[in-house]
PAZA-155581 format. One record per residue (C-alpha): x, y, z; residue in three letters. Coordinates in steps of 0.02 Angstrom, whole numbers, plus 50000, padded with zeros to 5 digits. Example, Ala and Ser with C-alpha at 12.3 -4.5 7.8 and 13.67 -1.06 7.14 Angstrom:
! residues 2
506154977550390ALA
506844994750357SER
! end
This chain:
! residues 291
495135302948320MET
496685316048301ASN
497695321548446ILE
498385337248448THR
498975340848610GLN
500665349248653ASP
501535350048808ILE
502385368548761GLN
500515375948726ILE
499635365648864GLN
499775372249060PRO
500155356549183PRO
498545358349272GLU
497495354649097ALA
498805340049036ILE
498545332049207ARG
496585334749200ALA
496645327949037ASP
497665312349074PHE
496595307449231GLN
494835308549131GLU
495685298848974LYS
496715287949055GLY
498225294548933TYR
499145309348823TYR
500105310648665LEU
501725318448660VAL
501925324948486LYS
503635325248397GLY
504565318748570ALA
505895312848433LEU
506175320648252SER
505815309948108ARG
507565310648063GLU
508105301448227ARG
506705291048209ILE
507195284748050LEU
509005282948106GLU
508555270948259ILE
507155260348135ARG
508605258048012GLU
509675250148153PHE
508075240648259LEU
507605231548076LEU
509375225148071GLU
509555218648241GLU
507915210148231PHE
508175202048068ASN
509515196848149GLN
508755190248305LYS
507245184648225PHE
507465179348031PRO
505985172948025GLU
504815188048030GLU
503055184848014ASN
501715199648030LEU
500495195348157ASN
501815186148288GLU
502455199348417ALA
504455200048421ASN
505385205948609VAL
507095215648631LEU
507105217648814PHE
508355227048898ASN
508745240348767TYR
509435252448849PRO
510675241348922GLY
510935231248742LEU
510815250348632TYR
511415264548755PRO
511495274948603HIS
509435273548619LEU
509385280348782ILE
508765294048717ASP
507015288548653VAL
506565288948855ILE
507755304148923SER
507505317448787ASN
506885333648857GLU
505155333048808ARG
504695317348880ILE
505335318749062VAL
504395335449043SER
502895327549015ALA
503225313449158LEU
503785324649289LYS
501975334449239ILE
501155316049251LEU
502015307449392LEU
502855321249508GLY
504585326049506GLU
505165311849560ASP
504745296049453TYR
505715281849445VAL
505885271449262LEU
505465251349289MET
506285237749197PRO
506415229649093PRO
506335241248934ALA
505875232748766SER
505835235848583CYS
504265225748505ILE
504135220948326ARG
502365217648248ASN
501445217848418SER
499455215948405PHE
498945205748557TRP
496995206148615ASP
496485218948737LEU
496995220648885HIS
497955229849030THR
499615232349085ASP
499095225849264VAL
497875212349201THR
499265198549195THR
500075204349350MET
498285204849451THR
497935184549401SER
499495180949456GLN
499095187449646GLY
499695205749624PHE
498285215949604PRO
499385233149589ILE
498185241049490GLY
497245240349656GLU
498395249549750ARG
497795267249801PRO
499705270949784ASP
499655264449614PHE
500405279349480THR
500995265749335GLY
501175273349161VAL
501685263449021ALA
502725274348875ILE
502705270448694GLY
503675278848561THR
503185274248360TYR
504455274048235LEU
503095274848090GLN
501635281948078ASP
499975275448084SER
499115271547952SER
497655256847871GLU
498715247747901GLN
498715251848108GLY
500395252448158GLY
499765261048326GLY
498435259448471MET
496755257848502PHE
496355263648683VAL
494785263448788VAL
494595282348861PRO
494275281449052GLY
494405262449063SER
495725264949181HIS
494625273649325LYS
493595255649323LEU
493685246349511GLU
494375231749438LYS
495015225849287ASP
493715217649190PRO
494945207049087LEU
495605196049242VAL
493915185549239ARG
493925184749042GLN
495575178749014LYS
495335165549162GLN
494005158649058LEU
494785159748908LEU
496205147748976LYS
494975136249043GLY
495305140049223ILE
493545139149349ASP
492465139949193VAL
490645133449260PRO
490025116149221LEU
488725120449097LEU
489845132948999PRO
491305120649003ARG
490045109348927MET
489585117448804LEU
491145123248732ARG
491745105448720LYS
489965101448639LEU
490565117148506THR
492095116048459GLY
492495130948608ASN
491435141648490ARG
490225143848643PHE
490265153848750PRO
491485163748662ARG
492765169648788TYR
493975177148623GLU
492695189648586ASP
493165205848696PHE
492145216648592SER
491095219548755ALA
492435229548812PHE
493025239648667GLU
491375247548665ARG
491995266648684GLY
493625262848627GLY
494795273748491VAL
496185270648372ASN
497505283048412LEU
498285293048256GLU
500085299548272HIS
501625302748176LYS
503185292148199MET
503935301848341GLY
502495302048429ASP
502625294248614THR
500875289948704LEU
501005289248894ILE
499615279348943LEU
498915275749132ASP
499225254849148MET
497435250849185ARG
496855257549026LEU
495965244848915LEU
497125244048749HIS
497995233348611ARG
498685236748451GLY
497975246148333SER
497095233448175LYS
497245235548011PRO
495515242347932LYS
494435229947843PRO
495015223747702GLY
496835229747725VAL
498205217547690LYS
499765221147827ARG
501235222047710THR
502295235747832ASP
503345231948003THR
502765239548154LYS
504115244348279LEU
503715251548443GLY
504965255648582ILE
504085252748785PHE
504465259748941ASN
503775257949121LEU
503675272949232ALA
503015276249415ALA
503055290049547SER
504325285449708TRP
503215289449843GLY
503955283949984ASP
504615268149888GLY
503305254849959SER
502485254049782LEU
504155251049692VAL
504625237949796ASP
502775229849786TYR
503165230549592TRP
505195224449609MET
504695207549709ASP
503355204249556TYR
504705206849423LEU
506105195649532TYR
504605182449564SER
504315166549435PRO
502715172049415HIS
503535186049288TYR
503815179249115HIS
505385189749081ALA
506195190549245SER
507855181149166TYR
507955198749084ALA
507745208249263ILE
509195196849335ARG
510405197049205GLU
511685209249170ASP
510785225549101ARG
512625237249074ASN
511375247349198PHE
512785261649184GLU
512165270549042PRO
510495272749088LEU
511045277749264ARG
512005291149205ARG
510755297549082ALA
509205296149198ALA
510245308149328GLY
510855318449193GLU
508805321749136ALA
508275323749331GLY
507265306249365PHE
507805287849443ARG
507935272649353ALA
508095254749427LEU
! end
């Protein structure tokens, strides 16, 4: 599937309607190929220093990149991304912490609110929820993957369908008969590891390096996988941010309560000194808020 949307030629009303229907919007060429190659070379060195034993099937994460690497803030403050976010979220939107750079993420199907919901923070069920994830890719999509698989329209489901599935996979509240079957079959049946039923209607989004995907955090998605028979040899890199409409501030307060709670696995990244001033200054100049 080739997404050719362009905020320069599409009216805002069409962009919003398309996003509301599908749950995602691809900004083509948010950053130039030359700039992305610079960023990619820099991050490859950083990841190799901090995680010298690279595993192409295991994710490595660098949190708070705007504080660690202020020269990368243009990834989220450039004009094309800011314009798109203002169309989708309104003029008064806020960038949420923590922003991250990720190497080689191929997690199972999920939504970006699945974990929060399972931990008692059903943020995606709030009527005022507007959260989006923003991913900029530092390589072209290819037969080896390198991008995102999404299930269009799944953000409109009343409940996150993966909360229960992931609880069962972890052995939480499994009924007696399935628990016995899992034990007798060496966890082969029921196959709680199989998410294929939730992937029906899904597509791999094609993109070029520098394209940025904005998706509703309630959308079912995962990293795109290599095509059958294709061996992975290339490092996958992406830079990810979260944002929401400010509204009356109550959604943001609720979200921040979670981020500071012991439930959030990376709460340390919120509490530590983040060298916030460069991001605050860039956000002010670009016309949005940042936390």
